[in-house]
DRENRO-29046 format. One record per atom (N, C-alpha, C): residue in three letters; x, y, z. Coordinates in steps of 0.05 Angstrom, whole numbers, plus 5000, padded with zeros to 4 digits. Layout:
BEGIN
site guke=Ala	c1=X	c2=Y	c3=Z .
...
end
This chain:
BEGIN
site guke=Met	c1=3586	c2=3334	c3=0775 .
site guke=Met	c1=3558	c2=3329	c3=0769 .
site guke=Met	c1=3555	c2=3327	c3=0739 .
site guke=Ala	c1=3569	c2=3343	c3=0723 .
site guke=Ala	c1=3566	c2=3342	c3=0694 .
site guke=Ala	c1=3576	c2=3315	c3=0683 .
site guke=Asp	c1=3597	c2=3304	c3=0695 .
site guke=Asp	c1=3608	c2=3278	c3=0687 .
site guke=Asp	c1=3587	c2=3256	c3=0691 .
site guke=Phe	c1=3574	c2=3257	c3=0714 .
site guke=Phe	c1=3553	c2=3237	c3=0720 .
site guke=Phe	c1=3530	c2=3239	c3=0700 .
site guke=Lys	c1=3521	c2=3263	c3=0694 .
site guke=Lys	c1=3500	c2=3266	c3=0674 .
site guke=Lys	c1=3508	c2=3256	c3=0647 .
site guke=Glu	c1=3533	c2=3261	c3=0639 .
site guke=Glu	c1=3543	c2=3252	c3=0613 .
site guke=Glu	c1=3544	c2=3222	c3=0612 .
site guke=Asn	c1=3552	c2=3209	c3=0634 .
site guke=Asn	c1=3554	c2=3180	c3=0635 .
site guke=Asn	c1=3526	c2=3168	c3=0634 .
site guke=Val	c1=3507	c2=3180	c3=0647 .
site guke=Val	c1=3480	c2=3169	c3=0647 .
site guke=Val	c1=3468	c2=3172	c3=0619 .
site guke=Glu	c1=3473	c2=3193	c3=0605 .
site guke=Glu	c1=3463	c2=3197	c3=0578 .
site guke=Glu	c1=3475	c2=3177	c3=0559 .
site guke=Asn	c1=3500	c2=3169	c3=0563 .
site guke=Asn	c1=3513	c2=3150	c3=0546 .
site guke=Asn	c1=3506	c2=3121	c3=0552 .
site guke=Leu	c1=3493	c2=3116	c3=0575 .
site guke=Leu	c1=3486	c2=3089	c3=0583 .
site guke=Leu	c1=3461	c2=3080	c3=0567 .
site guke=Asn	c1=3463	c2=3057	c3=0555 .
site guke=Asn	c1=3442	c2=3046	c3=0539 .
site guke=Asn	c1=3430	c2=3022	c3=0554 .
site guke=Val	c1=3409	c2=3028	c3=0570 .
site guke=Val	c1=3397	c2=3008	c3=0587 .
site guke=Val	c1=3385	c2=2985	c3=0571 .
site guke=Arg	c1=3372	c2=2992	c3=0549 .
site guke=Arg	c1=3359	c2=2971	c3=0532 .
site guke=Arg	c1=3380	c2=2952	c3=0522 .
site guke=Gln	c1=3403	c2=2962	c3=0514 .
site guke=Gln	c1=3424	c2=2944	c3=0504 .
site guke=Gln	c1=3434	c2=2926	c3=0526 .
site guke=Ile	c1=3436	c2=2936	c3=0550 .
site guke=Ile	c1=3445	c2=2920	c3=0573 .
site guke=Ile	c1=3424	c2=2898	c3=0578 .
site guke=Val	c1=3399	c2=2905	c3=0578 .
site guke=Val	c1=3378	c2=2885	c3=0582 .
site guke=Val	c1=3378	c2=2864	c3=0560 .
site guke=Met	c1=3381	c2=2873	c3=0535 .
site guke=Met	c1=3382	c2=2853	c3=0513 .
site guke=Met	c1=3406	c2=2835	c3=0516 .
site guke=Ser	c1=3428	c2=2845	c3=0524 .
site guke=Ser	c1=3452	c2=2829	c3=0528 .
site guke=Ser	c1=3447	c2=2808	c3=0550 .
site guke=Ser	c1=3433	c2=2816	c3=0571 .
site guke=Ser	c1=3426	c2=2798	c3=0593 .
site guke=Ser	c1=3407	c2=2776	c3=0584 .
site guke=Val	c1=3388	c2=2783	c3=0567 .
site guke=Val	c1=3368	c2=2764	c3=0557 .
site guke=Val	c1=3383	c2=2744	c3=0539 .
site guke=Met	c1=3401	c2=2753	c3=0522 .
site guke=Met	c1=3415	c2=2735	c3=0504 .
site guke=Met	c1=3433	c2=2717	c3=0520 .
site guke=Thr	c1=3445	c2=2727	c3=0541 .
site guke=Thr	c1=3461	c2=2710	c3=0559 .
site guke=Thr	c1=3445	c2=2689	c3=0572 .
site guke=Ala	c1=3421	c2=2696	c3=0581 .
site guke=Ala	c1=3403	c2=2676	c3=0593 .
site guke=Ala	c1=3395	c2=2654	c3=0573 .
site guke=Phe	c1=3389	c2=2662	c3=0548 .
site guke=Phe	c1=3383	c2=2642	c3=0527 .
site guke=Phe	c1=3407	c2=2624	c3=0523 .
site guke=Gly	c1=3430	c2=2635	c3=0522 .
site guke=Gly	c1=3454	c2=2619	c3=0518 .
site guke=Gly	c1=3458	c2=2599	c3=0541 .
site guke=Leu	c1=3452	c2=2608	c3=0565 .
site guke=Leu	c1=3454	c2=2591	c3=0589 .
site guke=Leu	c1=3435	c2=2567	c3=0586 .
site guke=Val	c1=3411	c2=2572	c3=0577 .
site guke=Val	c1=3391	c2=2550	c3=0574 .
site guke=Val	c1=3402	c2=2529	c3=0554 .
site guke=Val	c1=3412	c2=2539	c3=0532 .
site guke=Val	c1=3423	c2=2520	c3=0512 .
site guke=Val	c1=3447	c2=2505	c3=0523 .
site guke=Ala	c1=3464	c2=2519	c3=0538 .
site guke=Ala	c1=3488	c2=2506	c3=0549 .
site guke=Ala	c1=3480	c2=2484	c3=0569 .
site guke=Leu	c1=3460	c2=2490	c3=0585 .
site guke=Leu	c1=3452	c2=2470	c3=0605 .
site guke=Leu	c1=3440	c2=2445	c3=0592 .
site guke=Val	c1=3425	c2=2449	c3=0571 .
site guke=Val	c1=3413	c2=2426	c3=0557 .
site guke=Val	c1=3435	c2=2409	c3=0544 .
site guke=Trp	c1=3454	c2=2423	c3=0530 .
site guke=Trp	c1=3475	c2=2408	c3=0517 .
site guke=Trp	c1=3494	c2=2395	c3=0537 .
site guke=Lys	c1=3497	c2=2407	c3=0561 .
site guke=Lys	c1=3514	c2=2395	c3=0582 .
site guke=Lys	c1=3503	c2=2367	c3=0589 .
site guke=Asp	c1=3477	c2=2366	c3=0594 .
site guke=Asp	c1=3465	c2=2340	c3=0601 .
site guke=Asp	c1=3468	c2=2320	c3=0578 .
site guke=Thr	c1=3466	c2=2329	c3=0554 .
site guke=Thr	c1=3468	c2=2312	c3=0530 .
site guke=Thr	c1=3497	c2=2301	c3=0528 .
site guke=Ile	c1=3516	c2=2318	c3=0532 .
site guke=Ile	c1=3544	c2=2310	c3=0530 .
site guke=Ile	c1=3550	c2=2290	c3=0553 .
site guke=Val	c1=3541	c2=2295	c3=0576 .
site guke=Val	c1=3545	c2=2277	c3=0599 .
site guke=Val	c1=3533	c2=2250	c3=0592 .
site guke=Ala	c1=3509	c2=2250	c3=0581 .
site guke=Ala	c1=3496	c2=2225	c3=0573 .
site guke=Ala	c1=3512	c2=2210	c3=0552 .
site guke=Thr	c1=3523	c2=2225	c3=0533 .
site guke=Thr	c1=3539	c2=2213	c3=0512 .
site guke=Thr	c1=3564	c2=2199	c3=0524 .
site guke=Val	c1=3577	c2=2212	c3=0543 .
site guke=Val	c1=3600	c2=2200	c3=0556 .
site guke=Val	c1=3591	c2=2175	c3=0571 .
site guke=Asp	c1=3569	c2=2176	c3=0585 .
site guke=Asp	c1=3558	c2=2153	c3=0599 .
site guke=Asp	c1=3552	c2=2130	c3=0579 .
site guke=Tyr	c1=3542	c2=2138	c3=0556 .
site guke=Tyr	c1=3535	c2=2118	c3=0536 .
site guke=Tyr	c1=3560	c2=2103	c3=0525 .
site guke=Leu	c1=3581	c2=2119	c3=0522 .
site guke=Leu	c1=3606	c2=2107	c3=0512 .
site guke=Leu	c1=3620	c2=2089	c3=0532 .
site guke=Leu	c1=3614	c2=2093	c3=0557 .
site guke=Leu	c1=3625	c2=2076	c3=0578 .
site guke=Leu	c1=3605	c2=2053	c3=0584 .
site guke=Pro	c1=3616	c2=2031	c3=0595 .
site guke=Pro	c1=3598	c2=2008	c3=0600 .
site guke=Pro	c1=3576	c2=2014	c3=0621 .
site guke=Asn	c1=3556	c2=1997	c3=0621 .
site guke=Asn	c1=3534	c2=1999	c3=0640 .
site guke=Asn	c1=3517	c2=2024	c3=0638 .
site guke=Thr	c1=3510	c2=2032	c3=0613 .
site guke=Thr	c1=3493	c2=2055	c3=0610 .
site guke=Thr	c1=3468	c2=2047	c3=0595 .
site guke=Asp	c1=3447	c2=2062	c3=0598 .
site guke=Asp	c1=3422	c2=2058	c3=0585 .
site guke=Asp	c1=3420	c2=2076	c3=0561 .
site guke=Asp	c1=3418	c2=2065	c3=0537 .
site guke=Asp	c1=3419	c2=2082	c3=0513 .
site guke=Asp	c1=3391	c2=2092	c3=0505 .
site guke=Gly	c1=3370	c2=2085	c3=0519 .
site guke=Gly	c1=3343	c2=2093	c3=0512 .
site guke=Gly	c1=3338	c2=2123	c3=0517 .
site guke=Thr	c1=3351	c2=2134	c3=0537 .
site guke=Thr	c1=3347	c2=2162	c3=0543 .
site guke=Thr	c1=3365	c2=2181	c3=0527 .
site guke=Leu	c1=3387	c2=2170	c3=0516 .
site guke=Leu	c1=3406	c2=2187	c3=0501 .
site guke=Leu	c1=3393	c2=2200	c3=0477 .
site guke=Gln	c1=3378	c2=2184	c3=0462 .
site guke=Gln	c1=3365	c2=2195	c3=0438 .
site guke=Gln	c1=3345	c2=2217	c3=0445 .
site guke=Gly	c1=3331	c2=2213	c3=0466 .
site guke=Gly	c1=3312	c2=2233	c3=0476 .
site guke=Gly	c1=3326	c2=2259	c3=0485 .
site guke=Met	c1=3349	c2=2256	c3=0497 .
site guke=Met	c1=3364	c2=2279	c3=0506 .
site guke=Met	c1=3374	c2=2295	c3=0482 .
site guke=Tyr	c1=3384	c2=2282	c3=0461 .
site guke=Tyr	c1=3393	c2=2296	c3=0437 .
site guke=Tyr	c1=3369	c2=2310	c3=0424 .
site guke=Ile	c1=3347	c2=2297	c3=0422 .
site guke=Ile	c1=3323	c2=2309	c3=0410 .
site guke=Ile	c1=3315	c2=2334	c3=0426 .
site guke=Ser	c1=3315	c2=2332	c3=0452 .
site guke=Ser	c1=3307	c2=2355	c3=0468 .
site guke=Ser	c1=3327	c2=2377	c3=0467 .
site guke=Ala	c1=3353	c2=2370	c3=0466 .
site guke=Ala	c1=3374	c2=2391	c3=0463 .
site guke=Ala	c1=3371	c2=2406	c3=0437 .
site guke=Ile	c1=3366	c2=2392	c3=0415 .
site guke=Ile	c1=3362	c2=2405	c3=0389 .
site guke=Ile	c1=3337	c2=2422	c3=0390 .
site guke=Ala	c1=3316	c2=2411	c3=0401 .
site guke=Ala	c1=3290	c2=2426	c3=0402 .
site guke=Ala	c1=3294	c2=2452	c3=0419 .
site guke=Val	c1=3306	c2=2450	c3=0442 .
site guke=Val	c1=3310	c2=2473	c3=0459 .
site guke=Val	c1=3328	c2=2494	c3=0445 .
site guke=Thr	c1=3349	c2=2484	c3=0431 .
site guke=Thr	c1=3367	c2=2502	c3=0416 .
site guke=Thr	c1=3351	c2=2518	c3=0395 .
site guke=Ile	c1=3335	c2=2504	c3=0380 .
site guke=Ile	c1=3318	c2=2517	c3=0360 .
site guke=Ile	c1=3299	c2=2537	c3=0372 .
site guke=Leu	c1=3286	c2=2529	c3=0394 .
site guke=Leu	c1=3268	c2=2547	c3=0408 .
site guke=Leu	c1=3282	c2=2572	c3=0418 .
site guke=Val	c1=3306	c2=2569	c3=0430 .
site guke=Val	c1=3320	c2=2592	c3=0440 .
site guke=Val	c1=3329	c2=2610	c3=0417 .
site guke=Ile	c1=3338	c2=2598	c3=0395 .
site guke=Ile	c1=3345	c2=2615	c3=0372 .
site guke=Ile	c1=3321	c2=2631	c3=0362 .
site guke=Leu	c1=3298	c2=2619	c3=0361 .
site guke=Leu	c1=3274	c2=2633	c3=0353 .
site guke=Leu	c1=3267	c2=2656	c3=0373 .
site guke=Leu	c1=3269	c2=2650	c3=0398 .
site guke=Leu	c1=3263	c2=2670	c3=0419 .
site guke=Leu	c1=3284	c2=2693	c3=0418 .
site guke=Ala	c1=3309	c2=2686	c3=0413 .
site guke=Ala	c1=3329	c2=2706	c3=0411 .
site guke=Ala	c1=3324	c2=2724	c3=0387 .
site guke=Lys	c1=3316	c2=2712	c3=0364 .
site guke=Lys	c1=3310	c2=2728	c3=0340 .
site guke=Lys	c1=3286	c2=2746	c3=0346 .
site guke=Leu	c1=3266	c2=2736	c3=0359 .
site guke=Leu	c1=3242	c2=2752	c3=0366 .
site guke=Leu	c1=3250	c2=2775	c3=0384 .
site guke=Ala	c1=3267	c2=2770	c3=0404 .
site guke=Ala	c1=3276	c2=2791	c3=0422 .
site guke=Ala	c1=3292	c2=2813	c3=0408 .
site guke=Ile	c1=3309	c2=2804	c3=0389 .
site guke=Ile	c1=3325	c2=2823	c3=0373 .
site guke=Ile	c1=3306	c2=2841	c3=0356 .
site guke=Asn	c1=3287	c2=2828	c3=0343 .
site guke=Asn	c1=3268	c2=2843	c3=0326 .
site guke=Asn	c1=3251	c2=2863	c3=0343 .
site guke=Leu	c1=3243	c2=2854	c3=0366 .
site guke=Leu	c1=3228	c2=2872	c3=0384 .
site guke=Leu	c1=3245	c2=2896	c3=0393 .
site guke=Asn	c1=3270	c2=2890	c3=0398 .
site guke=Asn	c1=3288	c2=2912	c3=0406 .
site guke=Asn	c1=3292	c2=2932	c3=0383 .
site guke=Lys	c1=3295	c2=2922	c3=0359 .
site guke=Lys	c1=3298	c2=2940	c3=0336 .
site guke=Lys	c1=3273	c2=2957	c3=0332 .
site guke=Arg	c1=3250	c2=2945	c3=0335 .
site guke=Arg	c1=3225	c2=2961	c3=0333 .
site guke=Arg	c1=3224	c2=2982	c3=0355 .
site guke=Ala	c1=3231	c2=2974	c3=0379 .
site guke=Ala	c1=3231	c2=2993	c3=0401 .
site guke=Ala	c1=3250	c2=3016	c3=0397 .
site guke=Glu	c1=3274	c2=3010	c3=0386 .
site guke=Glu	c1=3293	c2=3032	c3=0380 .
site guke=Glu	c1=3282	c2=3051	c3=0359 .
site guke=Lys	c1=3270	c2=3040	c3=0338 .
site guke=Lys	c1=3259	c2=3057	c3=0317 .
site guke=Lys	c1=3236	c2=3074	c3=0328 .
site guke=Glu	c1=3219	c2=3062	c3=0344 .
site guke=Glu	c1=3197	c2=3078	c3=0356 .
site guke=Glu	c1=3208	c2=3099	c3=0375 .
site guke=Leu	c1=3228	c2=3093	c3=0390 .
site guke=Leu	c1=3240	c2=3112	c3=0408 .
site guke=Leu	c1=3253	c2=3135	c3=0393 .
site guke=Glu	c1=3267	c2=3129	c3=0371 .
site guke=Glu	c1=3278	c2=3150	c3=0355 .
site guke=Glu	c1=3256	c2=3167	c3=0342 .
site guke=Arg	c1=3234	c2=3155	c3=0334 .
site guke=Arg	c1=3212	c2=3170	c3=0322 .
site guke=Arg	c1=3200	c2=3189	c3=0343 .
site guke=Val	c1=3196	c2=3179	c3=0367 .
site guke=Val	c1=3184	c2=3196	c3=0388 .
site guke=Val	c1=3204	c2=3218	c3=0396 .
site guke=Gln	c1=3229	c2=3211	c3=0399 .
site guke=Gln	c1=3249	c2=3231	c3=0406 .
site guke=Gln	c1=3252	c2=3253	c3=0385 .
site guke=Ser	c1=3248	c2=3245	c3=0360 .
site guke=Ser	c1=3251	c2=3265	c3=0339 .
site guke=Ser	c1=3230	c2=3287	c3=0341 .
site guke=Tyr	c1=3206	c2=3280	c3=0352 .
site guke=Tyr	c1=3186	c2=3301	c3=0356 .
site guke=Tyr	c1=3195	c2=3321	c3=0377 .
site guke=Phe	c1=3207	c2=3311	c3=0399 .
site guke=Phe	c1=3216	c2=3328	c3=0420 .
site guke=Phe	c1=3240	c2=3345	c3=0411 .
site guke=Tyr	c1=3259	c2=3333	c3=0398 .
site guke=Tyr	c1=3283	c2=3347	c3=0389 .
site guke=Tyr	c1=3275	c2=3368	c3=0368 .
site guke=Asp	c1=3257	c2=3362	c3=0350 .
site guke=Asp	c1=3248	c2=3382	c3=0331 .
site guke=Asp	c1=3235	c2=3406	c3=0344 .
site guke=Asp	c1=3219	c2=3401	c3=0365 .
site guke=Asp	c1=3206	c2=3423	c3=0379 .
site guke=Asp	c1=3227	c2=3440	c3=0393 .
site guke=Asp	c1=3247	c2=3427	c3=0406 .
site guke=Asp	c1=3267	c2=3442	c3=0420 .
site guke=Asp	c1=3283	c2=3459	c3=0401 .
site guke=Glu	c1=3290	c2=3449	c3=0377 .
site guke=Glu	c1=3305	c2=3464	c3=0358 .
site guke=Glu	c1=3289	c2=3488	c3=0348 .
site guke=Lys	c1=3263	c2=3484	c3=0344 .
site guke=Lys	c1=3246	c2=3506	c3=0335 .
site guke=Lys	c1=3245	c2=3528	c3=0356 .
site guke=Asp	c1=3243	c2=3520	c3=0382 .
site guke=Asp	c1=3242	c2=3539	c3=0404 .
site guke=Asp	c1=3268	c2=3555	c3=0405 .
site guke=Glu	c1=3291	c2=3541	c3=0401 .
site guke=Glu	c1=3317	c2=3555	c3=0402 .
site guke=Glu	c1=3319	c2=3575	c3=0379 .
site guke=Lys	c1=3309	c2=3568	c3=0356 .
site guke=Lys	c1=3310	c2=3587	c3=0333 .
site guke=Lys	c1=3293	c2=3611	c3=0338 .
site guke=Lys	c1=3270	c2=3608	c3=0351 .
site guke=Lys	c1=3252	c2=3630	c3=0357 .
site guke=Lys	c1=3265	c2=3649	c3=0377 .
site guke=Glu	c1=3280	c2=3637	c3=0397 .
site guke=Glu	c1=3293	c2=3654	c3=0417 .
site guke=Glu	c1=3316	c2=3670	c3=0405 .
site guke=Ser	c1=3328	c2=3660	c3=0385 .
site guke=Ser	c1=3352	c2=3674	c3=0373 .
site guke=Ser	c1=3345	c2=3698	c3=0357 .
end
């Protein structure tokens, strides 16, 4: 039982969620670039329409920039949440330490 409690205390759920969010953002970028690369290959081969290729590159770059901005926002929000959590936890830990000193 003590091992389980230790493992749960060491588990950083916020970090796991942030990692999942960053992975999802990366997936979005990868899917957009996949379509763009496929269109480029089609463009280099005969019988392709080049009108949509430029639009695909523009959208791929736009989505990449958007995802980078969203990732930066998510990282900043996570940093703020960590600071706030540490601040709140410091109140509880300070009270516990004072109580332990009084009991001694």
